[in-house]
MOPAC internal coordinates of N, CA, C and O (Angstrom, degrees):
PM7 1SCF
backbone

  N    0.0000 0     0.00 0     0.00 0    0    0    0
  C    1.4657 1     0.00 0     0.00 0    1    0    0
  C    1.5263 1   109.84 1     0.00 0    2    1    0
  O    1.2310 1   120.51 1   144.05 1    3    2    1
  N    1.3092 1   116.62 1   -35.95 1    3    2    1
  C    1.4776 1   119.53 1   179.58 1    5    3    2
  C    1.5215 1   109.83 1   -58.75 1    6    5    3
  O    1.2310 1   120.75 1   137.63 1    7    6    5
  N    1.3255 1   116.18 1   -42.37 1    7    6    5
  C    1.4734 1   119.24 1   179.71 1    9    7    6
  C    1.5166 1   109.79 1   -61.77 1   10    9    7
  O    1.2310 1   120.71 1   140.84 1   11   10    9
  N    1.3178 1   116.25 1   -39.16 1   11   10    9
  C    1.4768 1   119.73 1  -179.45 1   13   11   10
  C    1.5226 1   109.81 1   -59.26 1   14   13   11
  O    1.2310 1   120.92 1   131.46 1   15   14   13
  N    1.3235 1   115.86 1   -48.54 1   15   14   13
  C    1.4703 1   119.32 1  -179.69 1   17   15   14
  C    1.5203 1   110.18 1   -59.16 1   18   17   15
  O    1.2310 1   121.02 1   138.98 1   19   18   17
  N    1.3281 1   115.65 1   -41.02 1   19   18   17
  C    1.4732 1   120.06 1  -179.67 1   21   19   18
  C    1.5203 1   109.32 1   -62.61 1   22   21   19
  O    1.2310 1   120.67 1   133.24 1   23   22   21
  N    1.3172 1   116.32 1   -46.76 1   23   22   21
  C    1.4752 1   120.07 1  -179.45 1   25   23   22
  C    1.5222 1   110.42 1   -62.04 1   26   25   23
  O    1.2310 1   120.70 1   138.32 1   27   26   25
  N    1.3164 1   116.27 1   -41.68 1   27   26   25
  C    1.4735 1   120.10 1  -179.43 1   29   27   26
  C    1.5224 1   109.49 1   -62.24 1   30   29   27
  O    1.2310 1   120.27 1   136.91 1   31   30   29
  N    1.3328 1   117.09 1   -43.09 1   31   30   29
  C    1.4709 1   119.71 1   179.80 1   33   31   30
  C    1.5221 1   109.71 1   -61.69 1   34   33   31
  O    1.2310 1   120.56 1   136.91 1   35   34   33
  N    1.3331 1   116.53 1   -43.09 1   35   34   33
  C    1.4688 1   120.00 1   179.47 1   37   35   34
  C    1.5247 1   109.96 1   -68.02 1   38   37   35
  O    1.2310 1   120.80 1   144.41 1   39   38   37
  N    1.3152 1   116.07 1   -35.59 1   39   38   37
  C    1.4686 1   120.49 1  -178.22 1   41   39   38
  C    1.5241 1   110.24 1   -62.99 1   42   41   39
  O    1.2310 1   120.33 1   146.00 1   43   42   41
  N    1.3225 1   116.97 1   -34.00 1   43   42   41
  C    1.4715 1   119.87 1  -179.78 1   45   43   42
  C    1.5196 1   109.92 1   -57.30 1   46   45   43
  O    1.2310 1   120.56 1   146.78 1   47   46   45
  N    1.3210 1   116.54 1   -33.22 1   47   46   45
  C    1.4728 1   119.97 1   179.86 1   49   47   46
  C    1.5270 1   110.34 1   -71.97 1   50   49   47
  O    1.2310 1   120.63 1   145.16 1   51   50   49
  N    1.3182 1   116.41 1   -34.84 1   51   50   49
  C    1.4698 1   119.47 1  -178.60 1   53   51   50
  C    1.5255 1   110.57 1  -122.38 1   54   53   51
  O    1.2310 1   119.70 1   -67.33 1   55   54   53
  N    1.3173 1   118.17 1   112.67 1   55   54   53
  C    1.4712 1   122.95 1   180.00 1   57   55   54
  C    1.5227 1   111.96 1   -56.02 1   58   57   55
  O    1.2310 1   120.11 1   141.25 1   59   58   57
  N    1.3157 1   117.39 1   -38.75 1   59   58   57
  C    1.4763 1   120.23 1  -179.39 1   61   59   58
  C    1.5251 1   109.88 1   -59.93 1   62   61   59
  O    1.2310 1   120.62 1   135.20 1   63   62   61
  N    1.3238 1   116.43 1   -44.80 1   63   62   61
  C    1.4654 1   119.85 1   179.37 1   65   63   62
  C    1.5220 1   110.02 1   -64.18 1   66   65   63
  O    1.2310 1   121.08 1   143.21 1   67   66   65
  N    1.3247 1   115.55 1   -36.79 1   67   66   65
  C    1.4688 1   119.46 1  -178.66 1   69   67   66
  C    1.5238 1   109.98 1   -55.81 1   70   69   67
  O    1.2310 1   120.62 1   136.42 1   71   70   69
  N    1.3205 1   116.41 1   -43.58 1   71   70   69
  C    1.4742 1   119.58 1   179.48 1   73   71   70
  C    1.5185 1   109.95 1   -59.96 1   74   73   71
  O    1.2310 1   120.62 1   136.16 1   75   74   73
  N    1.3242 1   116.41 1   -43.84 1   75   74   73
  C    1.4788 1   120.56 1  -179.41 1   77   75   74
  C    1.5224 1   109.49 1   -63.02 1   78   77   75
  O    1.2310 1   120.74 1   132.45 1   79   78   77
  N    1.3211 1   116.19 1   -47.55 1   79   78   77
  C    1.4697 1   119.73 1  -178.56 1   81   79   78
  C    1.5257 1   110.29 1   -61.47 1   82   81   79
  O    1.2310 1   120.85 1   138.09 1   83   82   81
  N    1.3323 1   115.99 1   -41.91 1   83   82   81
  C    1.4661 1   119.65 1   179.75 1   85   83   82
  C    1.5249 1   109.31 1   -56.81 1   86   85   83
  O    1.2310 1   120.78 1   136.51 1   87   86   85
  N    1.3150 1   116.12 1   -43.49 1   87   86   85
  C    1.4586 1   120.61 1  -179.37 1   89   87   86
  C    1.5303 1   110.07 1   -62.40 1   90   89   87
  O    1.2310 1   120.90 1   136.32 1   91   90   89
  N    1.3303 1   115.88 1   -43.68 1   91   90   89
  C    1.4722 1   120.38 1   179.69 1   93   91   90
  C    1.5236 1   110.14 1   -62.56 1   94   93   91
  O    1.2310 1   120.67 1   136.46 1   95   94   93
  N    1.3226 1   116.33 1   -43.54 1   95   94   93
  C    1.4716 1   120.03 1  -179.54 1   97   95   94
  C    1.5234 1   110.05 1   -61.35 1   98   97   95
  O    1.2310 1   120.42 1   138.84 1   99   98   97
  N    1.3171 1   116.79 1   -41.16 1   99   98   97
  C    1.4727 1   120.74 1   179.92 1  101   99   98
  C    1.5347 1   109.83 1   -62.92 1  102  101   99
  O    1.2310 1   120.59 1   139.50 1  103  102  101
  N    1.3253 1   116.48 1   -40.50 1  103  102  101
  C    1.4684 1   120.08 1  -179.34 1  105  103  102
  C    1.5237 1   110.12 1   -66.59 1  106  105  103
  O    1.2310 1   120.40 1   141.08 1  107  106  105
  N    1.3190 1   116.84 1   -38.92 1  107  106  105
  C    1.4670 1   120.79 1  -178.02 1  109  107  106
  C    1.5169 1   110.79 1  -102.33 1  110  109  107
  O    1.2310 1   120.10 1   180.00 1  111  110  109

């Protein structure tokens, strides 16, 4: 879960990453 939060924080900086992270969160 810690990694998820880290990815989400980084994703906020990059919208493209946010989409990827969102997909990962939905899967998990």
